C-alpha positions, 0 to 999 in steps of 0.5 A, spaced: 839 741 584 841 744 577 845 750 576 845 754 570 849 760 567 846 767 568 845 770 561 853 771 559 855 772 566 860 767 570 854 766 575 851 760 575 845 760 579 840 754 582 834 752 578 830 754 583 830 761 586 828 763 593 823 769 593 822 773 599 816 778 598 813 775 604 818 776 609 816 782 614 809 781 612 806 774 612 813 772 615 817 774 621 824 775 621 826 768 624 821 765 619 825 768 614 831 766 616 829 759 617 827 759 610 833 761 607 837 756 611 833 751 608 834 754 601 841 754 602 841 747 605 837 744 599 842 747 594 839 754 592 844 759 591 840 765 589 835 770 593 830 774 590 828 781 593 826 788 591 825 795 594 818 794 594 817 788 598 814 786 602 807 784 599 802 788 599 806 794 598 805 799 604 809 805 607 809 802 614 813 795 612 817 797 605 824 795 606 823 790 611 824 784 606 831 786 604 833 788 612 831 781 614 836 778 608 841 783 611 841 780 618 841 773 615 847 774 611 850 778 617 849 773 622 851 767 618 857 771 614 855 767 608 855 773 603 859 770 598 855 764 598 849 767 595 847 771 589 843 777 591 838 779 586 833 785 588 830 791 584 828 798 583 821 800 582 818 803 575 813 808 574 808 808 580 803 813 584 807 810 590 810 816 594 814 813 600 820 810 596 824 817 595 826 822 601 823 828 597 816 824 597 816 824 589 812 818 585 816 813 583 820 813 576 826 810 573 830 817 573 837 818 575 836 821 581 831 816 583 835 810 581 841 812 585 838 813 591 834 807 591 840 803 590 844 806 596 838 804 600 838 797 597 845 796 599 844 799 606 838 794 608 842 788 605 848 790 609 852 789 603 857 793 598 854 790 592 848 787 589 849 781 584 843 782 579 840 789 580 833 789 576 828 794 573 822 791 577 817 794 571 817 799 566 817 806 566 812 807 560 805 805 560 804 798 558 797 794 557 798 789 563 803 789 569 806 783 566 807 787 559 805 781 555 797 781 554 792 778 550 789 784 548 793 791 547 791 797 549 795 803 552 793 810 554 799 815 552 803 817 559 810 820 561 816 816 561 823 815 562 827 812 556 829 806 556 836 808 554 837 813 560 835 808 565 840 803 562 845 809 562 844 810 570 845 802 571 851 802 567 854 808 572 852 803 578 856 797 575 862 802 574 862 804 581 862 796 583 855 797 587 852 792 582 855 786 578 850 785 573 843 788 571 836 785 569 829 787 567 822 784 569 815 785 567 818 787 560 815 786 553 819 783 547 819 791 544 822 793 551 827 787 551 830 789 544 831 796 546 835 794 552 839 790 548 840 795 542 842 800 547 847 796 550 850 794 543 850 801 540 853 804 546 857 800 551 852 800 556 851 794 560 848 788 557 841 786 561 843 778 563 836 776 565 828 778 565 824 776 570 816 775 568 811 771 570 810 764 567 806 758 569 801 753 566 795 759 566 800 764 563 805 761 558 805 768 554 812 768 554 812 763 549 809 767 544 815 772 543 820 772 548 822 765 549 825 765 542 828 772 543 831 771 550 834 764 548 837 766 541 840 773 545 842 769 551 837 773 556 836 768 562 828 767 564 827 768 572 820 765 572 816 768 577 809 765 579 810 758 577 804 757 582 800 763 579 800 766 586 797 760 589 791 759 584 795 753 581 795 749 588 788 749 588 787 752 595 782 757 592 778 752 588 770 753 588 771 760 591 775 758 597 779 763 602 783 759 606 786 763 613 792 766 612 792 766 604 794 772 600 788 773 597 784 772 603 789 777 607 790 782 601 784 781 596 790 783 590 790 777 586 785 779 580 790 777 575 788 770 576 781 771 577 779 772 569 774 768 565 777 761 564 782 761 569 778 757 574 776 752 568 784 751 567 786 750 574 780 745 575 783 741 569 791 741 571 788 739 578 785 733 575 791 731 571 795 732 578 791 727 582 791 722 576 799 723 576 799 722 584 802 728 585 800 735 588 798 740 583 803 745 586 808 739 584 806 739 577 806 746 576 813 747 578 815 741 575 813 744 568 816 750 569 823 747 571 822 743 565 822 748 560 829 749 556 828 757 556 827 757 564 834 758 567 831 759 574 824 759 577 822 763 583 818 760 589 815 763 595 812 760 601 809 762 608 811 756 611 816 751 612 811 745 609 810 749 603 817 750 602 818 743 602 813 741 598 815 746 593 822 743 593 819 736 592 818 738 585 825 737 583 824 730 584 818 729 579 819 729 571 815 732 566 815 726 561 813 727 553 807 724 555 805 728 561 807 734 557 803 732 551 797 732 556 799 739 559 799 742 552 792 739 550 789 742 556 793 749 554 790 748 547 783 749 550 784 753 556 790 758 553 793 763 557 787 765 561 791 769 566 796 773 562 
């Protein structure tokens, strides 16, 4: 396991982050504890969560994920061994996060309420990395890096106002560092510019989707974040499971997220099936599973600080970890890029 600097901080995080959004829905508390034990044993030192989790978001289960992390840290007495990254929701029609029933937004009262609830569920007095889960403003797609740009005007809280509130959390000691997620080059620039002009905290990371069928991060954000030292925590290296090949030919395996929740339309866009077939065929030719090829590719990118993996079984977790032992050679990268040129970003 390699460890890389998070932004300009003194934190060094493992090249693999354990995602936890299945804890409390697809995984029980005991299963979540088992996964975190194995991750720590493998050298993973960063856990990613959110007030939104578990997925799929529901009023009845919201917050369970952080609660499971909290009971694990309390039982193991290992808070000082893990980097906790969690999030506050962006603008949303969901109304079950705030005590007054307000819909989600990145206003000062909502952020202050959110962080206290994050801390209580996690049973800790500080968060290492507090991230804005998605923008408050309207954006073309959830990941904010579309191949087609179309936005309807909508209310929004200014980025500068949000960052000022996050600065209050840093000054209070509740948060050590701040980051963003599902953000665009423009939004990332605004956060950094406000930091430079006002002394508000510097964003240290961006958590965006990045995988073989969605390499839109490379178009503008890769250079920007490399030059500005903003770490990419790449999520969905397996394209929400599509790059494992388990959904090929319309398959719907029992217990899979698509089967349970029917929420993965991002990876059902025209051209995605053809791209997945090509990458699965390449993996077979190389003698590895499609999952190993997909994760190893993300790990090999010089602009990726850490990639976030998630699993619903220990077998899946072990397979994902085995990607650490597979190298993307220049020859394999050339093969991948050849597929990408023909099947470019079908699932942004």
